[in-house]
C-alpha positions as CSV (number, residue, x, y, z in Angstrom):
1,M,13.3,-21.4,56.2
2,D,11.6,-19.6,59.0
3,Y,13.6,-17.1,61.0
4,A,12.9,-15.0,64.1
5,L,14.2,-11.5,64.3
6,I,14.5,-10.0,67.8
7,M,14.4,-6.2,67.9
8,A,16.7,-5.2,70.7
9,G,17.6,-1.6,69.9
10,G,17.0,1.5,72.0
11,A,18.1,2.4,75.5
12,G,14.7,1.9,77.1
13,T,15.0,5.2,78.9
14,R,11.5,4.8,80.4
15,L,13.1,2.3,82.8
16,W,15.8,4.6,83.9
17,P,18.0,4.5,86.1
18,L,18.3,0.7,85.7
19,S,18.2,0.9,81.9
20,R,21.0,3.0,80.4
21,E,22.5,3.6,77.0
22,H,25.3,1.1,77.8
23,L,22.9,-1.4,79.4
24,P,19.7,-1.8,77.4
25,K,16.3,-2.8,78.7
26,P,16.4,-6.3,77.1
27,A,19.6,-7.1,79.1
28,L,18.1,-6.3,82.5
29,R,17.1,-9.0,85.0
30,L,13.9,-7.2,86.1
31,Y,12.2,-10.2,87.5
32,G,13.6,-13.7,88.1
33,E,17.1,-14.9,87.3
34,Q,17.0,-14.3,83.5
35,S,17.2,-11.1,81.5
36,M,14.3,-10.1,79.3
37,F,16.4,-11.1,76.3
38,E,17.3,-14.6,77.7
39,I,13.6,-15.1,78.3
40,A,12.7,-14.0,74.8
41,V,15.1,-16.4,73.2
42,E,14.1,-19.3,75.5
43,R,10.4,-19.1,74.5
44,L,11.5,-19.2,70.8
45,L,13.8,-22.2,71.0
46,P,11.1,-24.8,70.5
47,L,10.3,-23.1,67.1
48,F,13.6,-21.6,66.0
49,P,17.0,-23.0,66.7
50,P,19.7,-20.5,67.6
51,E,21.0,-20.4,64.0
52,Q,17.7,-19.1,62.9
53,I,17.4,-16.3,65.5
54,L,18.7,-12.9,64.4
55,V,19.1,-9.9,66.6
56,V,19.3,-6.2,65.6
57,A,20.7,-3.6,67.9
58,S,23.7,-1.3,68.3
59,A,27.2,-2.7,68.5
60,D,27.5,-2.1,72.2
61,H,24.1,-3.7,72.9
62,N,24.7,-6.6,70.7
63,Q,27.9,-7.4,72.6
64,V,26.1,-7.4,75.9
65,L,23.3,-9.6,74.5
66,H,25.6,-12.0,72.8
67,E,27.4,-12.5,76.2
68,Q,24.0,-13.4,77.7
69,V,23.1,-15.9,74.9
70,P,26.3,-17.2,73.3
71,S,24.4,-20.0,71.5
72,I,23.2,-17.5,68.9
73,P,26.0,-17.2,66.3
74,E,27.8,-14.0,66.4
75,S,27.1,-13.4,62.8
76,N,23.4,-13.3,63.6
77,F,23.8,-10.1,65.6
78,I,23.2,-7.3,63.1
79,V,24.6,-4.0,64.0
80,E,22.4,-0.9,63.6
81,P,24.8,2.0,63.5
82,E,22.3,4.4,65.1
83,G,18.6,4.2,65.9
84,R,16.5,5.2,62.8
85,G,13.2,3.5,63.9
86,T,11.7,0.1,63.5
87,A,11.2,0.4,59.6
88,P,15.0,0.8,58.8
89,A,16.0,-1.8,61.5
90,I,13.6,-4.3,60.0
91,G,14.8,-3.5,56.5
92,L,18.4,-4.0,57.5
93,A,17.6,-7.4,58.9
94,A,15.5,-8.3,55.8
95,I,18.4,-7.8,53.4
96,H,20.7,-9.9,55.6
97,L,18.1,-12.7,55.5
98,Q,17.5,-12.3,51.8
99,A,21.3,-12.7,51.2
100,R,21.1,-15.9,53.4
101,D,17.8,-17.4,52.2
102,P,15.9,-15.5,49.4
103,E,12.7,-17.4,50.2
104,A,12.9,-16.8,54.0
105,T,9.9,-16.0,56.2
106,M,10.6,-13.8,59.2
107,A,8.9,-13.3,62.5
108,V,9.6,-9.8,63.8
109,L,9.5,-9.9,67.6
110,T,10.8,-7.8,70.5
111,A,12.9,-8.5,73.7
112,D,10.8,-6.4,76.1
113,H,7.5,-8.2,76.2
114,V,6.2,-10.3,79.1
115,I,4.3,-13.3,77.8
116,G,2.6,-15.4,80.4
117,K,1.4,-18.0,78.0
118,P,4.4,-19.0,75.9
119,D,2.6,-22.0,74.5
120,V,-0.1,-19.8,73.1
121,F,2.5,-17.4,71.8
122,R,4.4,-20.2,69.9
123,A,1.1,-21.6,68.5
124,V,0.0,-18.2,67.1
125,I,3.5,-17.7,65.6
126,Q,3.1,-21.0,63.8
127,S,-0.3,-20.0,62.6
128,A,1.0,-16.6,61.4
129,L,3.9,-18.3,59.5
130,A,1.4,-20.4,57.6
131,F,-0.7,-17.3,56.7
132,A,2.5,-15.4,55.7
133,K,3.4,-18.1,53.2
134,S,0.2,-17.0,51.3
135,D,1.7,-13.5,50.9
136,Y,-0.1,-11.9,53.8
137,L,1.5,-9.3,56.0
138,V,0.6,-10.6,59.5
139,T,0.4,-8.7,62.7
140,L,-0.3,-10.3,66.0
141,G,-3.1,-8.7,67.9
142,I,-3.7,-8.9,71.7
143,K,-7.2,-9.4,72.9
144,P,-7.7,-6.3,75.2
145,T,-8.7,-6.9,78.8
146,W,-9.1,-3.3,79.8
147,P,-9.5,0.1,78.0
148,S,-5.8,0.8,77.8
149,T,-4.7,4.3,76.6
150,A,-1.0,3.1,76.5
151,Y,-1.3,0.9,73.4
152,G,-2.3,1.3,69.8
153,Y,-5.2,-0.6,68.5
154,I,-6.1,-2.6,65.3
155,E,-9.6,-2.7,64.0
156,E,-10.6,-6.1,62.8
157,A,-12.8,-6.5,59.6
158,E,-14.1,-9.6,57.9
159,P,-12.6,-13.0,58.8
160,L,-10.2,-14.4,56.2
161,G,-9.7,-18.0,57.4
162,E,-8.2,-20.0,60.2
163,Q,-4.8,-21.8,60.8
164,L,-4.1,-24.0,63.7
165,G,-7.1,-22.7,65.6
166,F,-6.4,-19.0,65.2
167,K,-8.7,-16.9,63.1
168,A,-7.4,-14.2,60.9
169,Y,-9.2,-10.9,60.1
170,R,-8.5,-8.3,57.6
171,A,-6.8,-5.4,59.3
172,E,-9.2,-2.4,58.7
173,R,-7.0,0.3,60.2
174,F,-4.4,1.0,62.8
175,V,-5.5,3.3,65.6
176,E,-3.2,5.7,67.6
177,K,-3.1,5.4,71.3
178,P,-6.6,6.6,72.3
179,N,-8.0,8.7,75.0
180,A,-9.9,7.0,77.8
181,Q,-13.3,7.5,76.2
182,N,-12.3,6.1,72.8
183,A,-10.4,3.2,74.5
184,Q,-13.6,2.2,76.3
185,K,-15.6,2.5,73.2
186,M,-13.3,0.2,71.2
187,L,-13.3,-2.3,74.1
188,N,-17.1,-2.4,74.1
189,L,-17.3,-2.9,70.3
190,G,-15.2,-6.1,70.6
191,R,-13.6,-5.9,67.2
192,Y,-10.3,-4.2,68.2
193,S,-7.0,-5.7,69.2
194,W,-4.0,-4.1,70.9
195,N,-1.2,-3.6,68.5
196,S,1.5,-5.9,69.8
197,G,4.3,-4.6,67.5
198,M,5.0,-8.2,66.3
199,F,4.8,-9.0,62.6
200,I,5.3,-12.0,60.4
201,W,5.9,-12.0,56.6
202,K,8.0,-13.3,53.8
203,V,11.2,-11.3,53.3
204,D,10.5,-10.7,49.6
205,R,7.0,-9.5,50.4
206,I,8.2,-6.8,53.0
207,M,11.0,-5.8,50.6
208,G,8.3,-5.2,48.0
209,E,6.4,-2.9,50.4
210,F,9.6,-1.0,51.1
211,K,10.1,-0.5,47.4
212,E,6.5,0.8,46.9
213,Q,6.0,2.8,50.1
214,M,9.6,3.8,51.2
215,P,11.5,4.0,48.0
216,D,14.5,6.0,49.4
217,L,15.0,3.4,52.2
218,H,14.6,0.6,49.7
219,S,17.2,2.1,47.5
220,R,19.7,2.5,50.3
221,L,19.0,-1.0,51.5
222,L,19.8,-2.4,48.1
223,R,23.1,-0.6,48.0
224,I,24.0,-1.9,51.4
225,A,22.8,-5.5,50.4
226,V,25.3,-5.6,47.6
227,S,28.1,-5.2,50.0
228,I,27.0,-7.8,52.5
229,G,29.8,-10.4,53.1
230,S,32.5,-8.1,51.6
231,E,35.2,-5.9,53.3
232,Q,33.3,-2.8,52.1
233,Y,30.1,-3.6,54.1
234,G,31.0,-1.6,57.1
235,S,32.0,1.5,55.2
236,V,29.0,1.3,52.9
237,L,26.7,1.0,55.9
238,A,28.4,3.9,57.7
239,E,28.0,6.0,54.6
240,L,24.3,5.3,53.8
241,W,22.7,4.8,57.2
242,P,22.8,8.3,58.7
243,G,20.9,9.6,55.6
244,I,17.9,7.2,56.3
245,A,14.9,9.0,57.6
246,K,13.6,7.9,61.0
247,Q,10.3,6.0,60.7
248,T,8.3,3.2,62.4
249,I,7.1,0.1,60.5
250,D,3.6,1.0,61.5
251,Y,3.6,4.5,59.8
252,G,6.0,3.6,57.1
253,I,4.4,0.4,55.9
254,M,1.6,-1.2,57.8
255,E,-1.0,1.6,57.7
256,N,-1.1,1.7,53.9
257,A,0.0,-1.9,52.9
258,K,-2.2,-4.3,51.1
259,S,-3.2,-7.8,52.3
260,V,-2.6,-7.0,56.0
261,I,-4.3,-9.4,58.5
262,V,-4.4,-9.5,62.3
263,L,-4.4,-12.7,64.4
264,P,-5.9,-11.9,67.8
265,A,-4.7,-14.0,70.7
266,D,-4.8,-14.2,74.4
267,M,-1.2,-14.9,75.4
268,D,-1.2,-12.9,78.7
269,W,0.9,-10.2,77.1
270,L,2.5,-7.1,78.5
271,D,4.6,-4.4,76.9
272,V,7.1,-3.4,79.6
273,G,7.3,0.2,78.5
274,T,7.2,2.0,81.9
275,W,7.7,1.4,85.6
276,G,4.0,1.6,86.0
277,N,3.5,-1.3,83.5
278,L,6.3,-3.3,85.1
279,K,4.7,-3.1,88.5
280,T,1.9,-5.4,87.3
281,V,4.5,-8.2,86.8
282,F,5.7,-8.1,90.4
283,E,3.9,-9.7,93.2
284,S,2.2,-7.2,95.5
285,D,1.5,-7.3,99.2
286,E,-2.0,-6.7,100.8
287,K,-1.5,-2.9,100.4
288,G,-0.5,-3.1,96.7
289,N,3.2,-2.6,97.2
290,S,5.7,-4.3,95.0
291,T,9.3,-4.6,95.9
292,S,12.7,-6.0,94.8
293,G,15.8,-6.2,96.9
294,E,16.0,-5.3,100.6
295,V,13.0,-3.1,101.3
296,V,11.1,-2.5,104.6
297,L,7.8,-0.6,104.4
298,W,5.7,0.9,107.1
299,G,2.2,2.3,106.5
300,S,2.7,2.5,102.7
301,E,0.4,1.5,99.8
302,N,0.4,1.1,96.0
303,S,4.1,1.8,95.6
304,M,7.0,0.1,93.8
305,L,10.5,0.1,95.3
306,I,13.5,-1.5,93.8
307,A,16.6,-1.5,96.1
308,G,20.2,-1.8,94.9
309,K,23.1,-2.6,97.3
310,R,21.5,-0.8,100.3
311,L,18.3,-1.2,102.1
312,I,15.3,1.1,101.4
313,A,13.0,2.0,104.3
314,G,9.7,3.6,103.4
315,I,7.2,5.2,105.7
316,G,3.9,6.5,104.7
317,L,4.5,6.1,100.9
318,K,1.6,6.3,98.5
319,N,1.6,5.8,94.8
320,L,5.4,6.1,94.5
321,I,8.1,4.5,92.4
322,V,11.6,4.4,94.0
323,V,14.5,2.8,92.1
324,D,18.0,2.9,93.6
325,T,21.3,2.4,91.7
326,P,24.8,3.2,92.7
327,D,24.9,6.6,90.9
328,A,21.3,7.7,90.6
329,L,18.0,7.4,92.6
330,L,14.6,7.8,91.0
331,V,11.6,9.0,93.1
332,C,8.5,9.3,91.0
333,D,4.7,9.6,91.4
334,M,3.1,6.5,89.9
335,E,0.9,8.7,87.7
336,Q,4.0,10.3,86.2
337,A,5.9,7.1,85.3
338,G,5.6,8.1,81.6
339,E,7.7,11.2,82.2
340,V,10.9,9.3,83.1
341,K,12.1,9.4,79.4
342,A,11.6,13.3,79.6
343,M,13.8,13.3,82.7
344,V,16.6,11.4,80.9
345,D,16.4,13.9,78.0
346,H,16.7,16.7,80.5
347,L,19.7,15.2,82.2
348,K,21.4,15.1,78.8
349,K,20.6,18.8,78.2
350,I,22.1,19.8,81.5
351,G,25.4,17.9,80.8
352,R,24.8,14.7,82.7
353,Q,25.1,12.4,79.8
354,D,27.1,10.1,82.1
355,L,23.9,9.2,83.8
356,A,21.8,8.6,80.6
């Protein structure tokens, strides 16, 4: 059967002070009435019933997310004892799927993407599932619309076929987040996609890659797998997990894997990584200001203000981010939005873990 795995780990510190360690980014209602997690599940439901949607995150985060979407069985929320990167998290989910369905195919997705064209998203997932059944490791590419320096890129080589109207290309290489000059060059060449961080493959295929490329992780995963469904599972996981090296699936597997293909698609996609990115989701006034809550502005431009329980009045603001919560207020230059995570790390160092 086909399954969807929603990666919902991490505190999302770049969206502090709304996102906290006890309240992860996917659980936030940043726009509209639904949380990002609820939106992510809803756009999957036409393809995957709740019984075939798995979630991996910490125990605390899983509890919050399960309260938001109780239709997903509690047993489908896989607890990651601590964050070790996307490769171990995907591996943990893979062994649970393998125990349930050895011939499973899994779509690895995230809960913090904005997708403006959900119909296109579902169609390209169906196409990717078809390619995955031919033993390809599939990554979804996003057709770039500007020379972004915030995303990684994938170079497309020769075409390898078409499924449901989507063309697949051999993935020549994965490219780090580029500088502005290289980003413009790749956009001009027209054979590069943004790396969406979404992957589709058969479970036994990705486990084979773990065995070949990350043998220590693979060995630990097999030892954990033996205990799934037993009373010893929790203790085995707690014993083996801390010794797993931190690694992303891109570095650990995808960059050196064989038979990797990319399916580029225009799904109106945005990775909500920073307040600067999120601003593009909100409606703006004629001066480029985006607001949420009770906000009154005078002579201000290109600013983003999110009010909590009190009114925010802004005069003469320019290129500012202001986010108000009961215990912390963020005031940040728009150009420095990427430094919010560093501020959270600093708060921890000075003994304010209560705010992290």
